[in-house]
Backbone as JSON, one array per atom type, in Angstrom:
{
  "sequence": "MPAKRKPGQLDSSQEPEKASKKAKKGFTVGPANLPDGTYRRKAQKIKDSLIHKAKIKKSYAKLKEREQPDNPPVFDPYASTEQDSNPTLKLHPERQAMLETQDAVESEKPQQPARERNHASRRAKPRPFEWESRLAEQKHEEARARHLIFEASNKERQEKAEERERFRRSMAKARKPDKNGQRKLGRESKVLLEKVKKMVAP",
  "N": [[-72.01, 56.9, 12.42], [-68.94, 55.19, 11.37], [-68.37, 53.97, 7.78], [-67.79, 50.63, 7.03], [-64.75, 49.39, 5.83], [-63.31, 47.83, 3.13], [-60.7, 45.28, 3.3], [-59.04, 45.51, 1.34], [-59.08, 48.09, 0.3], [-58.15, 51.52, 0.64], [-57.89, 53.92, 3.38], [-59.06, 57.25, 3.87], [-57.71, 58.82, 5.35], [-55.3, 57.74, 5.15], [-52.19, 58.01, 3.41], [-51.0, 57.37, -0.09], [-48.46, 56.54, -0.53], [-47.12, 55.57, 1.76], [-48.7, 53.63, 2.36], [-48.1, 51.88, 0.29], [-45.37, 51.31, 0.73], [-44.02, 49.05, 2.62], [-43.12, 48.3, 5.94], [-39.83, 46.98, 6.64], [-39.24, 43.77, 8.05], [-36.76, 42.13, 8.31], [-35.06, 39.46, 9.4], [-35.47, 36.83, 11.44], [-33.93, 34.73, 14.25], [-34.11, 31.74, 15.81], [-36.87, 31.31, 18.33], [-39.37, 33.7, 18.68], [-40.27, 34.49, 21.49], [-38.09, 34.06, 23.22], [-36.75, 34.32, 26.48], [-34.95, 36.64, 28.25], [-31.7, 35.77, 28.35], [-29.05, 33.12, 28.18], [-29.78, 31.35, 25.97], [-31.19, 33.57, 24.17], [-29.11, 35.39, 23.85], [-27.33, 33.96, 22.41], [-28.77, 33.21, 20.08], [-28.95, 35.86, 19.26], [-26.26, 36.5, 18.72], [-25.56, 34.59, 16.63], [-27.09, 35.66, 14.73], [-26.02, 38.18, 14.38], [-23.47, 37.47, 13.16], [-24.33, 36.31, 10.62], [-25.36, 38.31, 9.61], [-23.18, 40.19, 9.34], [-21.38, 38.55, 7.74], [-23.05, 38.62, 5.32], [-22.83, 41.15, 4.67], [-19.98, 41.37, 3.92], [-19.74, 39.64, 1.91], [-21.31, 41.2, -0.03], [-19.67, 43.44, -0.19], [-17.46, 42.46, -1.17], [-18.41, 41.53, -3.6], [-19.08, 43.77, -5.13], [-16.68, 44.87, -4.98], [-15.27, 43.23, -6.87], [-16.88, 43.64, -9.0], [-16.09, 46.17, -9.84], [-13.46, 45.85, -10.13], [-13.43, 44.36, -12.25], [-12.87, 43.86, -16.04], [-14.72, 45.54, -18.88], [-15.27, 44.07, -20.91], [-14.87, 40.71, -20.47], [-12.06, 38.32, -21.09], [-12.78, 35.5, -23.18], [-12.72, 32.32, -23.15], [-10.96, 30.37, -25.7], [-10.59, 27.72, -27.02], [-9.43, 26.6, -29.17], [-7.66, 28.2, -29.88], [-4.04, 28.93, -30.13], [-1.44, 27.5, -28.11], [0.96, 28.65, -27.38], [2.41, 29.91, -25.58], [1.66, 28.46, -23.35], [3.09, 26.32, -23.32], [5.85, 27.29, -23.11], [6.65, 28.05, -20.27], [7.56, 30.9, -18.12], [8.44, 30.75, -15.67], [10.84, 30.92, -13.31], [13.0, 29.02, -11.23], [13.76, 29.54, -7.84], [17.11, 30.64, -7.1], [18.21, 29.1, -4.7], [16.58, 26.87, -4.57], [17.01, 25.77, -7.08], [19.93, 25.09, -6.89], [19.7, 23.52, -4.66], [18.43, 21.38, -6.13], [20.28, 20.79, -7.94], [22.21, 19.74, -6.55], [21.07, 17.42, -5.64], [20.67, 15.88, -7.83], [23.27, 15.38, -8.38], [24.25, 13.78, -6.37], [22.32, 11.62, -6.71], [23.55, 10.67, -9.07], [25.79, 9.64, -8.61], [25.7, 7.47, -6.8], [25.32, 4.05, -7.1], [23.17, 2.5, -9.81], [20.64, 0.83, -9.21], [18.31, -2.06, -10.01], [14.88, -1.19, -10.29], [13.17, -2.96, -8.88], [14.59, -4.0, -6.72], [15.5, -1.66, -5.31], [12.85, -1.0, -4.18], [12.4, -3.17, -2.6], [14.6, -2.58, -0.76], [13.99, -0.36, 0.3], [11.78, -0.7, 1.66], [10.11, -1.34, 4.83], [10.84, -4.22, 6.81], [8.19, -6.4, 7.72], [6.63, -6.83, 10.67], [6.98, -9.64, 12.51], [4.7, -11.77, 14.18], [5.35, -14.25, 15.71], [8.14, -14.86, 15.27], [10.36, -16.02, 16.97], [8.92, -18.46, 17.54], [8.69, -19.46, 15.03], [11.31, -19.47, 14.12], [12.43, -21.76, 15.64], [10.59, -23.61, 15.06], [11.6, -24.17, 12.12], [14.39, -24.91, 12.88], [13.99, -27.32, 14.0], [12.7, -28.57, 12.13], [14.87, -28.84, 9.94], [16.66, -30.31, 11.56], [15.17, -32.65, 11.39], [15.15, -33.07, 8.82], [18.12, -33.91, 8.56], [18.0, -36.03, 10.06], [16.34, -37.89, 8.61], [18.14, -37.76, 6.28], [20.33, -39.3, 7.04], [19.54, -41.74, 7.8], [18.42, -42.68, 5.45], [20.68, -42.66, 4.06], [22.13, -44.89, 5.48], [20.32, -47.02, 5.35], [20.58, -47.52, 2.8], [23.13, -48.19, 2.59], [23.1, -50.79, 3.84], [21.44, -52.05, 2.4], [23.01, -52.44, 0.16], [24.87, -53.88, 1.13], [23.72, -56.08, 1.86], [22.83, -56.73, -0.63], [25.27, -57.46, -1.81], [26.19, -59.79, -0.28], [24.71, -61.54, -1.0], [25.36, -61.87, -3.75], [27.72, -62.66, -3.25], [27.23, -64.96, -2.18], [25.88, -66.62, -3.96], [27.69, -66.77, -6.19], [29.5, -68.28, -4.67], [28.23, -70.55, -4.43], [27.7, -71.19, -6.87], [30.66, -71.55, -7.73], [31.12, -73.97, -6.03], [29.61, -76.06, -6.86], [29.88, -78.81, -8.4], [31.44, -79.83, -11.74], [30.87, -81.23, -14.81], [32.39, -83.81, -14.69], [32.24, -84.28, -11.81], [34.01, -82.89, -10.45], [35.14, -80.07, -8.45], [35.11, -76.46, -9.1], [37.73, -74.76, -9.29], [39.22, -72.59, -9.97], [37.16, -70.78, -10.11], [36.2, -70.63, -7.43], [38.58, -69.81, -6.14], [38.72, -67.18, -7.08], [36.43, -65.86, -5.87], [36.99, -66.29, -3.13], [39.51, -64.89, -3.12], [38.6, -62.23, -3.51], [37.29, -62.25, -0.95], [38.95, -62.42, 0.88], [40.69, -59.97, 0.38], [38.62, -58.02, 1.15], [38.71, -58.52, 3.91], [41.18, -57.87, 4.7], [41.49, -55.5, 4.02], [41.33, -52.04, 5.42]],
  "CA": [[-71.1, 55.65, 12.43], [-68.3, 55.18, 10.09], [-68.77, 53.01, 7.26], [-66.92, 49.44, 7.37], [-64.01, 49.31, 4.5], [-62.77, 46.19, 2.69], [-59.25, 45.02, 3.59], [-58.21, 46.24, 0.04], [-59.47, 49.85, 0.63], [-57.38, 52.68, 1.39], [-58.39, 54.94, 4.21], [-59.0, 58.54, 3.16], [-56.55, 59.76, 6.02], [-53.88, 57.25, 4.73], [-51.63, 58.49, 2.2], [-50.89, 56.36, -0.75], [-47.12, 56.56, -0.68], [-47.17, 55.02, 3.12], [-49.63, 52.18, 2.19], [-47.26, 51.12, -0.78], [-44.43, 51.02, 1.45], [-44.18, 48.08, 4.04], [-42.15, 48.08, 6.99], [-39.24, 45.61, 6.6], [-39.21, 43.26, 9.24], [-35.56, 41.78, 8.58], [-35.23, 38.12, 9.72], [-35.55, 36.35, 12.99], [-33.1, 33.62, 14.61], [-34.83, 31.43, 17.01], [-38.29, 31.64, 18.54], [-39.21, 35.26, 19.15], [-40.49, 34.73, 22.69], [-37.04, 33.66, 24.5], [-36.5, 35.14, 27.74], [-33.48, 37.05, 27.94], [-30.42, 34.81, 28.93], [-28.09, 32.57, 27.21], [-30.32, 31.09, 24.61], [-31.32, 34.63, 23.26], [-27.86, 36.04, 23.29], [-26.62, 32.93, 21.27], [-29.67, 33.43, 18.94], [-28.6, 37.27, 18.6], [-24.84, 36.07, 18.13], [-25.87, 34.03, 15.27], [-27.82, 36.68, 13.71], [-24.88, 39.1, 14.12], [-22.36, 36.77, 12.25], [-25.05, 36.2, 9.4], [-25.45, 39.9, 9.07], [-21.67, 40.4, 8.98], [-20.84, 37.65, 6.55], [-23.74, 38.92, 4.15], [-22.07, 42.41, 4.49], [-18.7, 41.1, 3.55], [-19.99, 39.07, 0.59], [-21.88, 42.25, -0.73], [-18.76, 44.31, -0.3], [-16.4, 41.87, -1.98], [-19.05, 41.5, -5.0], [-18.86, 45.16, -5.46], [-15.38, 45.45, -5.72], [-14.98, 42.41, -7.79], [-17.4, 44.18, -10.33], [-15.43, 47.45, -10.11], [-12.27, 45.63, -11.0], [-13.44, 43.36, -13.99], [-12.9, 44.73, -17.12], [-15.85, 45.8, -19.39], [-15.19, 42.96, -21.91], [-13.95, 39.66, -20.04], [-11.69, 37.65, -22.16], [-13.59, 34.5, -23.64], [-11.81, 31.17, -23.41], [-10.93, 29.9, -26.82], [-9.96, 26.22, -26.98], [-8.76, 26.31, -30.5], [-6.19, 29.11, -29.69], [-2.59, 28.31, -29.95], [-0.97, 27.42, -26.79], [2.47, 28.7, -27.31], [2.91, 30.43, -24.17], [1.36, 27.67, -22.08], [4.3, 25.44, -23.5], [6.88, 27.67, -22.57], [6.21, 28.66, -19.27], [8.31, 31.63, -18.17], [8.67, 30.78, -14.48], [12.29, 30.61, -13.11], [13.09, 28.4, -9.88], [14.49, 30.41, -6.93], [18.39, 30.33, -7.04], [18.36, 28.24, -3.54], [15.97, 25.71, -4.94], [17.85, 25.25, -8.4], [21.25, 24.65, -6.32], [19.48, 22.06, -4.07], [18.03, 20.21, -7.16], [21.41, 20.21, -8.9], [22.92, 18.7, -5.61], [20.27, 16.17, -5.36], [20.92, 15.07, -9.04], [24.74, 14.69, -8.25], [24.08, 12.64, -5.35], [22.03, 10.4, -7.15], [24.18, 10.11, -10.28], [27.06, 9.12, -7.8], [25.08, 6.31, -6.47], [25.05, 3.04, -8.16], [21.57, 2.29, -10.04], [19.99, -0.45, -8.75], [16.78, -2.31, -10.29], [13.69, -0.63, -9.58], [12.64, -3.78, -7.78], [15.39, -3.97, -5.65], [15.34, -0.29, -4.62], [11.45, -0.99, -3.7], [12.58, -3.93, -1.3], [15.28, -1.98, 0.26], [13.39, 1.03, 1.04], [10.34, -1.14, 2.35], [10.6, -2.04, 6.38], [10.52, -5.38, 7.22], [7.02, -6.63, 8.51], [6.54, -7.47, 12.01], [6.29, -10.98, 12.54], [4.53, -11.85, 15.84], [5.77, -15.5, 16.05], [9.33, -15.12, 14.75], [11.16, -17.05, 17.66], [8.47, -20.03, 17.22], [8.85, -20.1, 13.53], [12.64, -19.88, 13.97], [12.58, -23.11, 16.43], [9.98, -24.74, 14.13], [12.33, -24.45, 11.03], [15.5, -25.7, 13.25], [13.51, -28.6, 14.13], [12.51, -29.46, 10.56], [16.15, -29.09, 9.41], [17.04, -31.53, 12.34], [14.33, -33.99, 11.21], [15.61, -33.64, 7.38], [19.1, -34.37, 8.43], [17.98, -37.55, 10.5], [15.97, -38.76, 7.56], [19.11, -38.34, 5.54], [21.21, -39.98, 7.73], [18.64, -42.9, 7.94], [18.12, -43.1, 4.13], [22.19, -43.16, 3.74], [22.51, -46.17, 6.43], [19.31, -47.92, 4.65], [20.92, -47.67, 1.6], [24.51, -49.1, 2.7], [22.45, -51.86, 4.57], [20.87, -52.96, 1.32], [23.97, -52.7, -0.67], [25.91, -54.93, 1.73], [22.9, -57.35, 1.8], [23.05, -57.31, -2.24], [26.78, -57.91, -2.0], [26.5, -60.94, 0.14], [23.78, -62.49, -1.75], [25.94, -62.07, -4.92], [29.06, -63.57, -2.92], [26.79, -66.49, -1.98], [25.36, -67.22, -5.29], [28.93, -67.07, -6.52], [30.05, -69.35, -4.08], [27.51, -71.73, -4.64], [28.21, -71.61, -8.51], [31.76, -72.28, -8.07], [31.25, -75.11, -5.25], [28.95, -76.88, -7.63], [30.75, -79.99, -9.49], [31.16, -79.77, -12.95], [30.38, -82.58, -15.67], [33.28, -84.82, -14.03], [32.17, -84.3, -10.34], [35.19, -81.78, -9.88], [34.83, -78.49, -8.18], [35.51, -75.35, -10.14], [38.75, -74.19, -8.13], [39.4, -71.27, -10.33], [36.23, -69.78, -9.94], [36.12, -70.31, -6.14], [39.62, -69.12, -5.61], [38.53, -65.79, -7.45], [35.53, -65.45, -4.88], [37.86, -66.38, -1.99], [40.46, -63.77, -3.05], [37.89, -61.04, -3.26], [36.79, -62.26, 0.37], [40.52, -62.04, 1.66], [40.77, -58.73, 0.12], [37.88, -57.16, 2.02], [38.88, -58.86, 5.15], [42.33, -57.48, 4.89], [41.41, -53.96, 3.73], [41.02, -51.29, 6.56]],
  "C": [[-70.33, 55.6, 11.27], [-68.4, 53.9, 9.24], [-67.48, 51.84, 7.28], [-66.29, 49.52, 5.7], [-63.76, 48.03, 4.48], [-61.4, 46.26, 3.21], [-58.52, 45.57, 2.33], [-58.31, 47.69, -0.19], [-58.59, 50.6, 1.12], [-58.46, 53.45, 2.3], [-58.46, 56.19, 3.62], [-57.64, 59.41, 3.93], [-55.15, 59.0, 5.71], [-53.42, 57.66, 3.42], [-51.17, 57.21, 1.14], [-49.14, 55.74, -0.52], [-46.94, 55.38, 0.73], [-47.72, 53.73, 2.87], [-48.74, 50.99, 1.04], [-46.14, 50.46, -0.24], [-44.42, 50.14, 2.68], [-42.85, 48.13, 4.78], [-41.25, 46.88, 6.72], [-38.72, 45.04, 7.78], [-37.8, 42.72, 9.39], [-35.86, 40.06, 8.81], [-34.76, 37.87, 11.03], [-34.71, 35.25, 13.06], [-33.65, 33.11, 15.85], [-36.09, 32.08, 17.32], [-38.07, 33.12, 19.23], [-39.63, 35.28, 20.7], [-39.54, 34.14, 23.87], [-36.89, 34.61, 25.43], [-34.98, 35.79, 27.42], [-32.6, 36.31, 28.88], [-29.54, 34.24, 27.86], [-28.54, 32.11, 25.9], [-30.59, 32.26, 23.64], [-29.98, 35.14, 22.98], [-27.05, 35.03, 22.29], [-27.35, 33.03, 19.99], [-28.98, 34.87, 18.33], [-27.08, 36.96, 18.06], [-24.92, 35.86, 16.7], [-26.46, 34.89, 14.25], [-26.65, 37.86, 13.21], [-23.87, 38.8, 13.21], [-22.96, 36.62, 11.04], [-25.09, 37.5, 8.83], [-24.0, 40.21, 8.61], [-20.93, 39.85, 7.72], [-21.51, 38.33, 5.36], [-22.98, 40.31, 3.72], [-20.7, 42.45, 3.73], [-19.04, 40.54, 2.1], [-20.39, 40.31, -0.27], [-20.76, 43.04, -1.22], [-17.67, 43.62, -1.63], [-16.88, 41.68, -3.54], [-19.08, 42.81, -5.46], [-17.38, 45.4, -5.99], [-15.03, 44.32, -6.55], [-15.6, 43.05, -9.24], [-16.8, 45.44, -10.71], [-14.47, 46.9, -10.9], [-11.98, 44.65, -12.23], [-13.41, 44.35, -15.01], [-14.33, 44.65, -17.71], [-16.08, 44.39, -20.38], [-14.13, 41.72, -21.27], [-13.42, 39.07, -21.03], [-12.48, 36.15, -22.38], [-12.42, 33.48, -23.78], [-11.93, 30.44, -24.68], [-10.01, 28.54, -26.95], [-9.22, 25.84, -28.02], [-7.72, 27.15, -30.74], [-5.02, 28.32, -29.74], [-2.36, 28.59, -28.46], [0.62, 27.45, -26.72], [3.0, 29.19, -26.03], [2.68, 29.6, -23.08], [2.59, 26.63, -22.27], [5.49, 25.74, -23.2], [6.84, 28.6, -21.39], [7.77, 29.85, -19.04], [8.86, 31.84, -16.39], [10.22, 30.16, -14.11], [12.26, 30.0, -11.43], [13.99, 29.58, -9.17], [16.07, 29.68, -6.86], [18.62, 28.96, -5.76], [17.69, 26.83, -4.05], [16.76, 24.87, -5.99], [19.14, 24.68, -7.68], [20.91, 23.24, -5.43], [19.06, 20.88, -4.82], [19.38, 19.72, -7.58], [22.27, 19.14, -7.78], [22.39, 17.34, -5.37], [20.83, 15.16, -6.59], [22.24, 14.59, -8.98], [24.8, 13.63, -7.37], [23.53, 11.48, -5.84], [22.62, 9.64, -8.45], [25.49, 9.32, -9.58], [26.69, 7.67, -7.35], [24.97, 5.26, -7.55], [23.79, 2.69, -8.52], [21.48, 0.89, -9.86], [18.64, -0.73, -9.44], [15.59, -1.62, -9.59], [13.15, -1.76, -8.21], [13.36, -3.9, -6.6], [15.51, -2.81, -4.61], [13.96, -0.46, -3.6], [11.93, -2.04, -2.34], [13.58, -3.47, -0.35], [14.96, -0.7, 1.04], [12.2, 0.38, 1.87], [11.04, -1.7, 3.91], [10.29, -3.41, 6.21], [9.18, -5.45, 8.12], [7.32, -7.25, 9.55], [6.33, -8.69, 11.87], [6.04, -11.51, 13.85], [4.97, -13.17, 16.31], [6.87, -15.89, 15.63], [10.13, -16.23, 15.49], [10.36, -18.48, 17.61], [8.65, -20.42, 15.81], [10.33, -20.39, 13.4], [13.1, -21.48, 14.61], [11.81, -24.0, 15.59], [11.05, -25.0, 12.92], [13.48, -24.96, 11.64], [14.9, -27.09, 13.42], [13.2, -29.38, 12.73], [13.88, -29.65, 9.85], [16.81, -30.4, 10.36], [16.48, -32.74, 11.53], [14.86, -34.47, 9.61], [17.1, -34.29, 7.57], [19.05, -35.63, 9.03], [17.41, -38.33, 9.37], [17.18, -39.05, 6.48], [20.0, -39.23, 5.91], [20.71, -41.83, 7.56], [18.68, -43.65, 6.37], [19.63, -43.95, 3.71], [22.33, -44.79, 4.31], [21.4, -47.36, 5.67], [20.25, -48.64, 3.64], [22.38, -48.38, 1.62], [24.16, -50.53, 3.14], [22.19, -52.78, 3.29], [21.91, -53.31, 0.08], [24.96, -53.89, -0.14], [25.04, -56.24, 1.61], [22.87, -58.01, 0.2], [24.21, -57.94, -2.53], [26.88, -59.49, -1.64], [25.84, -61.88, -0.6], [24.31, -62.85, -3.06], [27.11, -63.12, -4.41], [28.39, -65.03, -2.65], [26.32, -67.1, -3.14], [26.74, -67.62, -6.12], [29.71, -68.21, -6.22], [29.59, -70.77, -4.33], [27.69, -72.67, -6.16], [29.63, -72.14, -8.59], [31.92, -73.74, -7.17], [30.51, -76.3, -5.96], [30.1, -77.68, -8.65], [30.36, -79.67, -10.83], [30.89, -81.06, -13.67], [30.85, -84.08, -14.71], [33.06, -85.03, -12.88], [33.24, -83.48, -9.74], [34.76, -80.62, -9.42], [35.52, -77.72, -8.91], [36.63, -74.47, -9.29], [39.1, -72.95, -8.65], [38.46, -70.51, -9.95], [36.19, -69.61, -8.38], [37.26, -69.69, -5.42], [39.63, -67.38, -6.11], [37.53, -65.33, -6.32], [36.41, -65.24, -3.48], [38.83, -65.3, -1.86], [39.73, -62.57, -2.74], [37.55, -61.11, -1.71], [37.82, -62.04, 1.44], [40.72, -60.7, 1.7], [40.03, -57.67, 0.89], [37.91, -57.32, 3.4], [40.0, -58.09, 5.78], [42.41, -55.83, 4.9], [40.85, -53.23, 4.98], [39.43, -50.6, 6.53]]
}
């Protein structure tokens, strides 16, 4: 009967090279016991796409490593930026012509203040109750006109009442006899003359 060996011991028949190398299992996507069908094919498709992406990344890394110089340039923040300040990029001739025509058109237009330009470019806000608001505004204007007419007629009435009161007082004063008991015809005639003028005037 062969002797039992411990898990860590190697069998005499096994070679040390094979024991040190373990078989690579790879990776699995989805459960192992999937039946052959839609779900298994989907899992296989995902696995294939992951492998493909990994290969692409690996090849890209190799290319990048091959193209990079041995000593990559180090960014120096204190270095002079003369090249940055004078860019050598030139505009395409068509683009340049378009910009020039646009500048010419803008220079021909009369310059408006920025605030007016913004108001002109903005679209009017939609007012949901525009008709009702216009009607309310019209009624408000009519009420204001009626109020002004009422105030004017009231003022005229008050002036007439004050004038009548003044005329009555002046007539009472003129009719009042003086010390000798005679009426003041001079005063009375002035008041009566004003009354006649008002009656005759159209």
